[in-house]
C-alpha positions as CSV (number, residue, x, y, z in Angstrom):
1,X,0.0,0.0,0.0
2,X,1.3,3.4,-0.8
3,X,1.6,5.2,2.5
4,X,1.5,8.8,1.7
5,X,0.8,10.7,4.9
6,X,1.9,14.2,4.0
7,X,3.8,16.1,1.4
8,X,5.2,19.6,2.0
9,X,6.6,21.3,-1.1
10,X,8.4,24.6,-1.4
11,X,5.4,26.0,-3.4
12,X,6.7,29.5,-3.7
13,X,10.1,28.3,-4.9
14,X,8.5,26.0,-7.5
15,X,6.2,28.8,-8.8
16,X,9.3,31.1,-9.1
17,X,11.1,28.4,-11.0
18,X,8.3,28.1,-13.5
19,X,7.3,31.7,-13.8
20,X,10.9,33.0,-13.8
21,X,12.0,31.1,-16.8
22,X,9.1,31.9,-19.2
23,X,9.3,28.6,-20.9
24,X,12.8,27.9,-19.9
25,X,14.1,26.2,-16.7
26,X,16.0,27.1,-13.6
27,X,19.3,25.4,-13.9
28,X,20.8,25.9,-10.5
29,X,18.4,23.9,-8.3
30,X,16.4,25.7,-5.6
31,X,13.1,23.8,-5.3
32,X,13.1,21.1,-2.6
33,X,10.5,19.0,-1.1
34,X,9.9,17.1,2.2
35,X,8.0,13.9,2.4
36,X,7.0,12.6,5.8
37,X,5.7,9.1,6.5
38,X,6.2,6.5,9.1
39,X,9.7,6.0,8.0
40,X,10.6,9.6,8.9
41,X,11.2,12.7,6.8
42,X,12.9,12.8,3.5
43,X,14.3,16.2,2.3
44,X,15.3,16.4,-1.3
45,X,18.8,17.6,-2.1
46,X,19.2,21.1,-3.4
47,X,22.2,20.8,-5.7
48,X,23.5,23.7,-7.7
49,X,24.0,22.8,-11.3
50,X,21.2,20.3,-11.3
51,X,17.4,20.4,-11.7
52,X,15.1,21.1,-8.7
53,X,13.6,18.0,-7.2
54,X,10.3,17.0,-5.6
55,X,9.8,14.4,-2.9
56,X,7.4,11.5,-3.5
57,X,6.0,8.7,-1.4
58,X,7.4,5.3,-2.3
59,X,6.1,2.0,-1.2
60,X,6.4,0.7,2.4
61,X,7.6,4.0,3.6
62,X,10.4,4.4,1.0
63,X,10.1,8.0,-0.1
64,X,12.4,9.3,-2.8
65,X,13.1,12.4,-4.9
66,X,12.9,13.0,-8.6
67,X,14.1,15.9,-10.9
68,X,11.2,18.1,-11.9
69,X,12.6,18.4,-15.5
70,X,14.9,16.5,-17.8
71,X,18.6,17.4,-17.5
72,X,19.4,20.4,-19.7
73,X,22.2,21.1,-22.2
74,X,23.4,23.9,-19.9
75,X,23.7,21.6,-16.9
76,X,25.4,18.9,-18.8
77,X,27.8,21.3,-20.5
78,X,28.8,22.9,-17.2
79,X,29.6,19.4,-15.8
80,X,31.7,18.6,-18.8
81,X,33.7,21.7,-18.1
82,X,34.8,20.2,-14.8
83,X,36.6,17.4,-16.8
84,X,34.9,14.5,-15.1
85,X,37.1,11.4,-14.8
86,X,35.9,8.4,-16.8
87,X,37.7,5.9,-14.5
88,X,35.9,4.1,-11.7
89,X,32.6,3.6,-13.5
90,X,30.4,0.7,-12.7
91,X,31.4,-2.6,-14.4
92,X,28.9,-2.5,-17.2
93,X,30.1,1.0,-18.1
94,X,33.9,0.3,-17.9
95,X,34.1,0.7,-21.7
96,X,32.7,4.2,-21.6
97,X,35.8,6.4,-22.4
98,X,34.1,9.8,-22.8
99,X,31.1,11.7,-21.5
100,X,31.1,14.1,-24.4
101,X,28.2,13.6,-26.9
102,X,29.3,12.6,-30.4
103,X,28.3,16.0,-31.8
104,X,30.5,17.7,-29.2
105,X,29.7,19.6,-26.0
106,X,26.1,20.8,-26.0
107,X,25.2,24.4,-26.2
108,X,24.5,26.2,-22.9
109,X,20.7,26.4,-23.2
110,X,17.7,25.0,-21.5
111,X,16.7,22.3,-24.0
112,X,17.1,18.8,-22.7
113,X,20.5,17.2,-23.3
114,X,20.4,14.4,-25.9
115,X,23.0,12.2,-27.6
116,X,24.1,10.9,-24.2
117,X,24.3,7.1,-23.6
118,X,23.2,5.2,-20.6
119,X,26.6,5.4,-18.9
120,X,26.8,9.2,-19.4
121,X,23.5,9.6,-17.6
122,X,24.6,7.3,-14.7
123,X,27.8,9.3,-14.3
124,X,26.2,12.7,-14.4
125,X,23.6,11.8,-11.7
126,X,26.3,10.2,-9.5
127,X,28.5,13.3,-9.8
128,X,25.9,15.3,-8.0
129,X,25.0,12.8,-5.3
130,X,21.9,11.6,-7.2
131,X,21.3,8.5,-9.3
132,X,19.7,7.5,-12.5
133,X,16.1,6.6,-11.6
134,X,15.9,3.0,-10.7
135,X,14.2,0.7,-8.1
136,X,12.3,2.3,-5.2
137,X,14.0,-0.1,-2.8
138,X,17.4,0.8,-4.2
139,X,19.6,-0.3,-7.1
140,X,18.5,-0.9,-10.7
141,X,14.8,-1.5,-11.6
142,X,14.1,-5.1,-12.5
143,X,14.0,-5.0,-16.3
144,X,10.5,-6.4,-16.4
145,X,9.3,-4.2,-13.5
146,X,8.8,-1.2,-15.8
147,X,5.0,-1.0,-15.1
148,X,5.1,-1.7,-11.4
149,X,4.8,1.4,-9.2
150,X,6.0,-0.6,-6.2
151,X,9.4,-1.2,-8.0
152,X,10.1,1.6,-10.6
153,X,10.8,5.1,-9.3
154,X,10.2,6.5,-12.8
155,X,6.9,4.7,-13.3
156,X,5.6,5.5,-9.8
157,X,6.3,9.2,-10.4
158,X,4.7,9.3,-13.8
159,X,1.5,7.5,-12.7
160,X,1.1,9.1,-9.3
161,X,1.8,5.8,-7.6
162,X,0.0,3.8,-10.2
163,X,-3.2,5.9,-10.2
164,X,-3.3,7.0,-13.9
165,X,-1.9,5.9,-17.2
166,X,-0.7,9.3,-18.4
167,X,1.1,11.8,-16.2
168,X,-1.7,14.3,-16.7
169,X,-4.7,12.0,-16.3
170,X,-6.6,9.0,-17.5
171,X,-7.1,9.8,-21.2
172,X,-4.6,10.4,-23.9
173,X,-4.4,14.0,-25.1
174,X,-2.5,14.4,-28.3
175,X,-1.7,18.0,-27.6
176,X,-0.8,17.8,-23.9
177,X,2.8,16.7,-24.4
178,X,5.5,16.9,-27.1
179,X,4.8,13.8,-29.1
180,X,4.4,13.1,-32.8
181,X,0.7,14.1,-32.7
182,X,1.6,17.6,-31.3
183,X,3.7,18.1,-34.4
184,X,6.6,20.2,-32.9
185,X,9.1,17.8,-34.4
186,X,11.9,18.7,-31.9
187,X,12.6,18.9,-28.2
188,X,11.1,21.8,-26.3
189,X,12.3,23.5,-23.1
190,X,10.5,22.6,-19.9
191,X,7.2,24.2,-18.9
192,X,6.4,25.3,-22.5
193,X,3.5,22.8,-22.4
194,X,1.9,23.3,-19.0
195,X,-0.6,20.5,-19.6
196,X,2.2,18.0,-19.7
197,X,2.6,18.1,-15.9
198,X,2.3,15.3,-13.5
199,X,2.1,12.6,-12.2
200,X,2.8,14.9,-9.1
201,X,2.9,18.7,-8.9
202,X,6.0,20.2,-10.3
203,X,7.1,17.3,-12.5
204,X,6.9,17.9,-16.3
205,X,7.7,16.1,-19.6
206,X,7.5,12.5,-18.4
207,X,5.5,11.9,-21.6
208,X,7.2,12.9,-24.8
209,X,9.9,15.5,-25.4
210,X,12.8,13.1,-25.1
211,X,13.1,9.5,-24.1
212,X,14.6,9.1,-20.6
213,X,17.1,6.5,-19.6
214,X,16.1,4.3,-16.6
215,X,18.5,2.2,-14.6
216,X,17.2,-1.1,-15.9
217,X,19.4,-3.3,-18.2
218,X,19.4,-6.8,-19.4
219,X,22.1,-8.8,-21.3
220,X,21.7,-8.3,-25.1
221,X,21.9,-10.9,-27.8
222,X,25.2,-9.4,-29.0
223,X,26.8,-9.3,-25.6
224,X,26.1,-5.6,-25.2
225,X,23.6,-4.8,-22.4
226,X,20.2,-3.4,-23.5
227,X,18.9,-0.6,-21.2
228,X,15.4,0.8,-20.8
229,X,14.2,4.2,-22.1
230,X,11.0,5.6,-20.7
231,X,8.2,8.0,-21.7
232,X,8.5,8.5,-25.5
233,X,9.9,11.5,-27.3
234,X,8.9,14.3,-29.7
235,X,8.8,11.7,-32.5
236,X,6.7,9.1,-30.7
237,X,3.2,8.0,-31.7
238,X,0.4,7.7,-29.1
239,X,1.4,4.1,-28.4
240,X,4.6,5.3,-26.8
241,X,3.3,8.3,-24.9
242,X,1.8,6.6,-21.8
243,X,3.6,6.1,-18.5
244,X,4.1,2.4,-19.3
245,X,5.8,3.2,-22.6
246,X,9.3,1.8,-22.8
247,X,12.0,1.0,-25.3
248,X,15.4,-0.6,-25.2
249,X,18.7,0.5,-26.6
250,X,22.2,-0.8,-26.3
251,X,24.0,0.7,-23.3
252,X,26.3,2.7,-25.5
253,X,23.6,4.1,-27.9
254,X,23.4,7.9,-28.0
255,X,20.5,9.3,-30.0
256,X,19.1,12.8,-30.7
257,X,15.8,11.9,-29.0
258,X,17.1,10.5,-25.8
259,X,18.1,12.2,-22.5
260,X,17.4,11.5,-18.8
261,X,16.5,12.9,-15.4
262,X,17.9,11.9,-12.0
263,X,16.4,10.6,-8.7
264,X,17.6,10.6,-5.1
265,X,16.8,8.6,-2.0
266,X,14.8,5.4,-1.9
267,X,16.2,2.1,-0.7
């Protein structure tokens, strides 16, 4: 049972983040949340250089935090300027020798970063004391647990704990989010489409815009792990715009419709 006793968000800070960017994003953090249940209080980290986070109730008292928006070009470019070390990555990422996207460092703007592979996403989140969204009880999401709100942080956040199939409600709206039906044909900055909010207040673009890597991988036929992407992108049909939408790509795939967001806590 989802034990959600109380949620206290920094409402004024969140409104400022939304209103102050006029369709852009606030790239230095600043919005935090506190979730209180019988396991105690969870306060989301407020980390400069990363997206604001909101706190959500997990299952069995395991609250966690999730980025309100997808990681931006500006945030990723600033991290690259610190010359992050590629050594010491987790074993399945040991072959990842650069965090720089194939087209080069991204421009410093508020569009979601793309052309990053799974290991790039893992490393970025870890560098700021967060993690790529995975299992609510800690570690990677079971590969076939993608539609279980008791297991997947990403899915639970998108569905409001399993309550709805789309982050904004129970019925598909072709214009709510940035998918193929909306006909934008490219990523948008966060908060441009206010109806693409949910599954909890302050979170946007969990449907469409860009696919988001999830920490859920399985051995591939060629020996290269296959990892989950969630939520669809600007080029996705209605079939891939629900919270249960998922895709798989090789761990080293970097594409122009794929980015990520980070989580914290859980476990």
